[in-house]
Backbone as CSV, one residue per row, in Angstrom:
resi,resn,N_x,N_y,N_z,CA_x,CA_y,CA_z,C_x,C_y,C_z
1,MET,125.467,86.279,15.637,125.266,87.650,15.222,125.131,88.510,16.470
2,LEU,126.275,88.713,17.086,126.310,89.359,18.387,126.849,90.777,18.316
3,VAL,126.490,91.570,19.308,126.968,92.940,19.417,128.498,92.956,19.384
4,GLY,129.149,92.022,20.060,130.607,91.991,20.128,131.303,91.664,18.823
5,PHE,130.561,91.181,17.852,131.130,90.937,16.527,130.626,91.953,15.500
6,CYS,129.390,92.392,15.669,128.742,93.194,14.623,128.655,94.687,14.927
7,ARG,128.821,95.101,16.156,128.651,96.516,16.485,129.912,97.152,17.077
8,HIS,130.506,96.516,18.035,131.750,97.027,18.622,132.447,95.880,19.326
9,GLY,133.729,96.053,19.540,134.499,95.012,20.210,135.740,94.660,19.410
10,ALA,136.613,93.898,20.011,137.912,93.579,19.423,137.811,92.795,18.120
11,LEU,136.747,92.025,17.933,136.599,91.219,16.721,135.509,91.750,15.797
12,CYS,135.100,92.979,16.027,134.063,93.595,15.206,134.606,93.854,13.808
13,SER,133.747,93.648,12.821,134.154,93.873,11.436,133.036,94.566,10.667
14,PRO,133.375,95.568,9.855,132.350,96.210,9.027,131.775,95.260,7.973
15,ARG,132.446,94.140,7.714,131.945,93.146,6.761,130.623,92.543,7.232
16,TYR,130.336,92.648,8.518,129.139,92.007,9.072,127.864,92.818,8.878
17,ASP,127.963,94.134,8.707,126.767,94.969,8.588,125.805,94.495,7.498
18,PRO,126.278,94.287,6.255,125.338,93.824,5.220,124.740,92.449,5.538
19,LEU,125.495,91.622,6.246,125.014,90.288,6.593,123.834,90.351,7.560
20,VAL,123.849,91.302,8.482,122.768,91.431,9.459,121.433,91.606,8.732
21,ALA,121.379,92.496,7.762,120.130,92.741,7.034,119.698,91.510,6.236
22,ARG,120.657,90.855,5.563,120.316,89.645,4.796,119.784,88.547,5.719
23,LEU,120.420,88.388,6.864,119.958,87.362,7.813,118.587,87.706,8.376
24,ARG,118.356,88.959,8.663,117.044,89.381,9.191,115.943,88.961,8.220
25,THR,116.129,89.255,6.942,115.148,88.899,5.921,114.992,87.379,5.822
26,HIS,116.104,86.680,5.766,116.085,85.228,5.609,115.447,84.534,6.819
27,LEU,115.851,84.937,8.004,115.328,84.293,9.216,113.857,84.612,9.448
28,ALA,113.445,85.828,9.156,112.023,86.184,9.302,111.166,85.341,8.364
29,ALA,111.644,85.147,7.140,110.898,84.308,6.181,110.854,82.859,6.658
30,ALA,111.965,82.355,7.162,111.998,80.976,7.663,111.057,80.810,8.848
31,GLU,111.089,81.763,9.765,110.210,81.705,10.931,108.741,81.727,10.490
32,ALA,108.411,82.558,9.496,107.039,82.644,8.991,106.576,81.317,8.406
33,GLU,107.520,80.512,7.920,107.197,79.185,7.383,107.193,78.105,8.465
34,GLY,107.400,78.515,9.721,107.373,77.566,10.826,108.697,76.905,11.135
35,VAL,109.774,77.401,10.545,111.104,76.833,10.815,111.569,77.320,12.182
36,PRO,111.934,76.409,13.087,112.440,76.843,14.385,113.835,77.455,14.242
37,LEU,114.078,78.534,14.966,115.359,79.222,14.920,116.130,78.962,16.204
38,VAL,117.417,78.656,16.052,118.307,78.447,17.189,119.485,79.396,17.023
39,PHE,119.744,80.195,18.035,120.856,81.136,18.025,121.929,80.643,18.983
40,LEU,123.149,80.440,18.455,124.300,80.112,19.298,124.961,81.430,19.681
41,VAL,125.096,81.667,20.972,125.571,82.950,21.471,126.884,82.752,22.220
42,ASP,127.957,83.272,21.641,129.284,83.214,22.239,129.258,83.989,23.553
43,THR,129.576,83.325,24.650,129.524,83.954,25.971,130.715,83.452,26.780
44,HIS,131.589,84.373,27.181,132.829,83.990,27.863,132.920,84.598,29.258
45,VAL,133.717,83.950,30.106,134.082,84.513,31.404,135.293,85.420,31.178
46,PRO,135.546,86.363,32.094,136.631,87.326,31.865,138.018,86.710,31.634
47,ASP,138.331,85.597,32.255,139.666,85.003,32.083,139.620,83.748,31.217
48,ASP,138.719,83.733,30.246,138.529,82.575,29.384,139.841,82.198,28.678
49,PRO,140.197,80.904,28.661,141.416,80.467,27.969,141.437,80.833,26.485
50,GLU,140.263,81.004,25.865,140.211,81.389,24.457,140.898,82.729,24.210
51,PHE,140.976,83.568,25.252,141.576,84.890,25.094,143.091,84.829,24.953
52,LYS,143.679,83.640,25.063,145.102,83.477,24.740,145.285,83.397,23.226
53,MET,144.200,83.061,22.510,144.249,82.960,21.052,143.617,84.165,20.373
54,PHE,142.573,84.711,20.974,141.819,85.820,20.394,141.684,86.916,21.445
55,PRO,141.502,88.152,21.007,141.266,89.221,21.983,140.000,88.946,22.802
56,GLU,139.937,89.539,23.965,138.747,89.396,24.810,137.527,89.859,24.028
57,HIS,136.461,89.041,24.082,135.238,89.355,23.351,134.055,88.641,23.990
58,CYS,132.890,89.220,23.830,131.620,88.616,24.244,131.641,88.090,25.675
59,VAL,132.198,88.894,26.581,132.235,88.523,27.996,130.830,88.638,28.567
60,LYS,130.463,87.631,29.344,129.130,87.577,29.947,128.818,88.881,30.690
61,GLY,127.658,89.461,30.356,127.198,90.677,31.015,127.766,91.962,30.445
62,SER,128.648,91.880,29.453,129.268,93.081,28.882,128.375,93.780,27.862
63,GLY,127.328,93.082,27.411,126.501,93.597,26.330,126.968,93.080,24.981
64,GLU,128.265,92.754,24.868,128.777,92.172,23.629,128.217,90.771,23.409
65,ASP,127.777,90.121,24.470,127.253,88.750,24.392,125.751,88.718,24.133
66,GLU,125.233,89.765,23.521,123.811,89.847,23.187,123.630,89.845,21.673
67,VAL,122.534,89.270,21.213,122.189,89.268,19.793,121.949,90.711,19.356
68,VAL,122.397,91.060,18.146,122.219,92.432,17.646,120.732,92.799,17.657
69,PRO,120.430,94.083,17.885,119.025,94.509,17.991,118.156,94.090,16.808
70,GLU,118.703,94.090,15.594,117.910,93.754,14.413,117.410,92.304,14.429
71,LEU,118.086,91.448,15.176,117.714,90.029,15.236,117.181,89.614,16.602
72,LYS,117.147,90.539,17.535,116.781,90.219,18.926,115.384,89.621,19.046
73,GLU,114.404,90.192,18.363,113.035,89.652,18.447,112.981,88.215,17.943
74,LEU,113.692,87.940,16.873,113.726,86.574,16.338,114.377,85.628,17.340
75,ALA,115.465,86.081,17.953,116.139,85.253,18.957,115.226,85.012,20.158
76,ASP,114.511,86.048,20.571,113.605,85.920,21.718,112.485,84.916,21.453
77,ARG,112.048,84.812,20.208,110.997,83.853,19.856,111.572,82.469,19.545
78,GLY,112.856,82.408,19.313,113.511,81.134,19.024,114.129,80.547,20.277
79,THR,115.201,79.827,20.079,115.940,79.222,21.182,117.346,79.796,21.191
80,VAL,117.794,80.266,22.344,119.147,80.789,22.500,119.959,79.781,23.294
81,VAL,121.097,79.395,22.732,122.028,78.484,23.402,123.335,79.239,23.580
82,ARG,123.732,79.443,24.817,124.997,80.127,25.099,126.131,79.114,25.035
83,LYS,127.162,79.450,24.252,128.307,78.559,24.098,129.558,79.263,24.607
84,HIS,130.549,78.458,24.967,131.753,79.009,25.589,133.018,78.673,24.813
85,THR,132.868,77.913,23.725,133.996,77.525,22.889,133.556,77.647,21.431
86,PHE,134.456,77.287,20.516,134.081,77.276,19.100,132.877,76.375,18.890
87,SER,132.798,75.309,19.669,131.740,74.313,19.538,130.445,74.800,20.180
88,GLY,129.354,74.613,19.464,128.052,74.925,20.042,127.524,73.802,20.918
89,PHE,128.248,72.692,20.965,127.785,71.515,21.705,128.487,71.324,23.043
90,GLN,129.752,71.688,23.132,130.531,71.405,24.339,130.001,72.199,25.530
91,GLY,129.480,71.481,26.501,128.992,72.114,27.718,127.696,72.892,27.543
92,THR,126.922,72.582,26.489,125.656,73.287,26.264,124.514,72.277,26.156
93,GLU,123.305,72.799,26.024,122.122,71.959,25.867,121.747,71.774,24.397
94,LEU,122.644,72.088,23.469,122.298,72.046,22.048,121.881,70.652,21.594
95,ASP,122.549,69.607,22.057,122.125,68.254,21.687,120.659,68.023,22.046
96,ALA,120.275,68.415,23.250,118.894,68.215,23.704,117.920,69.062,22.883
97,VAL,118.307,70.284,22.554,117.455,71.160,21.738,117.203,70.513,20.383
98,LEU,118.258,70.038,19.737,118.109,69.435,18.411,117.357,68.108,18.478
99,GLU,117.547,67.362,19.542,116.792,66.111,19.704,115.298,66.418,19.788
100,ARG,114.948,67.475,20.511,113.537,67.884,20.651,112.978,68.365,19.318
101,LEU,113.765,69.147,18.570,113.289,69.705,17.302,113.295,68.681,16.168
102,ALA,114.190,67.699,16.238,114.312,66.630,15.239,114.329,67.162,13.798
103,PRO,115.261,68.050,13.476,115.287,68.607,12.124,115.774,67.596,11.088
104,GLU,115.221,67.699,9.876,115.707,66.875,8.769,116.975,67.480,8.186
105,VAL,117.018,68.806,8.122,118.161,69.548,7.601,118.396,70.736,8.522
106,ILE,119.667,71.061,8.746,120.003,72.234,9.553,120.777,73.205,8.675
107,GLU,120.304,74.440,8.644,121.022,75.491,7.926,121.839,76.279,8.936
108,VAL,123.111,76.460,8.635,124.006,77.223,9.503,124.305,78.548,8.820
109,ALA,124.175,79.637,9.568,124.434,80.977,9.044,125.085,81.803,10.137
110,GLY,125.790,82.862,9.735,126.362,83.778,10.714,127.835,84.003,10.527
111,VAL,128.508,84.316,11.618,129.943,84.634,11.622,130.632,83.781,12.674
112,CYS,131.830,83.563,12.533,132.831,83.711,11.478,132.886,82.405,10.679
113,THR,132.894,82.495,9.364,132.843,81.307,8.507,133.925,80.311,8.861
114,ASP,135.140,80.806,9.069,136.296,79.932,9.282,136.469,79.480,10.724
115,ILE,135.598,79.911,11.612,135.718,79.495,13.022,134.370,78.944,13.483
116,CYS,133.500,79.786,13.983,132.240,79.324,14.578,131.364,78.564,13.585
117,VAL,131.233,79.076,12.371,130.391,78.399,11.385,130.973,77.027,11.064
118,MET,132.274,76.985,10.771,132.894,75.716,10.391,132.827,74.687,11.525
119,TYR,133.043,75.109,12.762,132.979,74.153,13.868,131.544,73.716,14.157
120,ALA,130.583,74.588,13.939,129.181,74.180,14.085,128.843,73.120,13.046
121,VAL,129.277,73.357,11.806,129.016,72.378,10.744,129.706,71.063,11.068
122,TYR,130.952,71.123,11.511,131.682,69.903,11.877,130.912,69.112,12.936
123,ASP,130.543,69.777,14.020,129.833,69.090,15.108,128.502,68.507,14.640
124,LEU,127.788,69.242,13.813,126.514,68.737,13.295,126.719,67.525,12.394
125,ARG,127.690,67.602,11.498,127.955,66.483,10.589,128.411,65.245,11.365
126,MET,129.205,65.420,12.413,129.663,64.289,13.205,128.508,63.629,13.958
127,ARG,127.412,64.346,14.114,126.211,63.796,14.747,125.216,63.280,13.708
128,GLY,125.598,63.327,12.447,124.773,62.753,11.395,123.734,63.671,10.781
129,TYR,123.768,64.951,11.100,122.792,65.876,10.535,123.172,66.258,9.107
130,GLU,122.156,66.460,8.265,122.364,67.054,6.954,122.437,68.565,7.178
131,VAL,123.452,69.196,6.586,123.702,70.616,6.838,123.806,71.377,5.522
132,VAL,123.241,72.582,5.524,123.324,73.494,4.389,123.917,74.811,4.877
133,VAL,124.822,75.372,4.081,125.384,76.698,4.338,125.223,77.505,3.055
134,GLN,124.526,78.635,3.143,124.398,79.530,1.996,125.534,80.552,2.052
135,GLU,126.289,80.636,0.960,127.449,81.532,0.926,127.101,82.962,1.316
136,GLY,125.934,83.438,0.930,125.546,84.816,1.216,125.074,85.056,2.637
137,LEU,125.039,83.995,3.446,124.563,84.132,4.834,125.650,83.838,5.861
138,VAL,126.913,83.853,5.402,128.053,83.694,6.305,129.107,84.731,5.940
139,GLU,129.947,85.040,6.900,131.009,86.031,6.673,132.054,85.856,7.764
140,THR,133.278,86.240,7.446,134.326,86.257,8.465,134.866,87.670,8.588
141,TYR,135.694,87.912,9.589,136.119,89.274,9.876,137.390,89.653,9.132
142,ASP,137.554,90.958,8.954,138.750,91.542,8.362,139.624,92.055,9.488
143,ALA,140.860,91.662,9.492,141.817,92.156,10.472,143.195,92.065,9.832
144,PRO,144.168,92.773,10.362,145.519,92.663,9.800,145.972,91.197,9.762
145,GLY,146.418,90.757,8.601,146.883,89.382,8.460,145.778,88.355,8.343
146,HIS,144.562,88.792,8.228,143.403,87.897,8.190,142.619,88.225,6.925
147,ASP,142.951,87.579,5.820,142.316,87.838,4.525,140.932,87.194,4.504
148,ALA,139.910,87.987,4.787,138.553,87.477,4.954,138.047,86.744,3.718
149,GLU,138.250,87.307,2.552,137.739,86.660,1.340,138.390,85.302,1.117
150,GLU,139.705,85.222,1.298,140.409,83.944,1.133,139.976,82.942,2.203
151,LEU,139.835,83.391,3.433,139.406,82.493,4.508,137.991,81.986,4.281
152,ASP,137.094,82.855,3.831,135.738,82.422,3.519,135.762,81.354,2.428
153,ARG,136.505,81.606,1.375,136.589,80.660,0.256,137.113,79.306,0.737
154,ARG,138.193,79.320,1.500,138.777,78.061,1.994,137.847,77.352,2.978
155,ALA,137.235,78.119,3.870,136.337,77.518,4.860,135.135,76.872,4.171
156,LEU,134.559,77.563,3.198,133.408,77.000,2.495,133.798,75.758,1.695
157,ALA,134.982,75.755,1.110,135.453,74.565,0.393,135.629,73.401,1.370
158,HIS,136.170,73.666,2.539,136.353,72.631,3.559,134.997,72.105,4.044
159,ILE,134.080,73.023,4.279,132.732,72.650,4.721,132.076,71.728,3.695
160,ARG,132.253,72.042,2.431,131.664,71.243,1.348,132.448,69.949,1.107
161,ASP,133.760,70.065,0.875,134.557,68.941,0.385,134.999,67.966,1.463
162,VAL,135.199,68.441,2.672,135.664,67.570,3.751,134.519,67.192,4.688
163,LEU,133.712,68.162,5.070,132.641,67.880,6.029,131.372,67.374,5.363
164,GLY,131.256,67.557,4.063,130.122,66.990,3.335,128.821,67.754,3.471
165,ALA,128.902,69.013,3.857,127.683,69.839,3.905,127.415,70.414,2.522
166,ARG,126.166,70.784,2.281,125.832,71.465,1.026,126.153,72.945,1.171
167,VAL,126.888,73.482,0.219,127.162,74.908,0.172,126.454,75.437,-1.063
168,GLU,125.558,76.381,-0.848,124.743,76.915,-1.951,125.027,78.386,-2.173
């Protein structure tokens, strides 16, 4: 839930605005119950190879690589893991963070359902974690040729039927 996706930038989508408020409520309640929060933060170098597939976004130090203001306090009290690929694990300390937290179940929320969310679920499932994704806490972007509703539906079906996560 970064500025570069939710406020401005090449991959920004108005579909994300309602999600920010829903996540704020959900994450604040989870934190109040003692659930540890981990934020995966897309952070790229200016000549990142990913920019051959997607427009430049969330470049380190641009401000786009920061958690949106509505969730910043929660991120500051939680754990922030900066990632450089679709995977939250490749080249990051996420394995060590999860080993320390030892969660029984991991809930994945955020954007984009068909990219970052799906790859996070894949990586978690391949490590043996039980994963839950709530349909109302994920969203993908709208762009020409990118049917967000269809992509969300397909991604959630894949997450459930192929990766074996619970979709609620």
